[in-house]
C-alpha angles and dihedrals in degrees: 000000000000115000113260127203105233128190110207131190141164144173123236093282091056098039098099094048091045091055091050092049093049090059092049093046092048090049089052090055100253123141107241125200108197108207095178165208097197102198143017091263112124115272137162113267096211090068092061096039088055094049093052094043092051091049092054096042092049092050093242086121130029094217141355139225124203129185130187132151098281100005090233099101093048090049093052094046096046093047090059087077116087109242095027120116103184116183126194105220122188097174143019095265095055089047091054093046093046088062100034097047105019105029089226114197097186122052115205123196137184110242092195094049105036125072124212098258093047091046092052090050091049092050093046092050092046092051093046097046121091133207111261095208114193114094089000092062090059091051092051089051089055090052091049092052098047112124 
């Protein structure tokens, strides 16, 4: 697998899992940009969703990973940015499909629902999966042109 530059961020509920994933991503040879948070002290998830989304949209990072307690808040916040296709993935199959069918560029996970081994498998699958294009490209175009 080619090395990918990945921006990663979490709130306090995702901090522990974020730290674990940083180690795994570094070990796999990826360039990781840690955009916080830096502890398990309470913080506001939109701040970190915005930082990761801006990094991906600007091209500073190839892809992004976000983690909060349920993954829902980070998904909503990241998807407010034009060009971001953030997908909440709770298992390997949804991670694969988020890339194959939706060309997701931000992976969102639930820190309170996803263990370390499962999270590493989700990230690996997400990074290895490619967009299928075809009929899915037309659907993404429709999403991009919604009012």
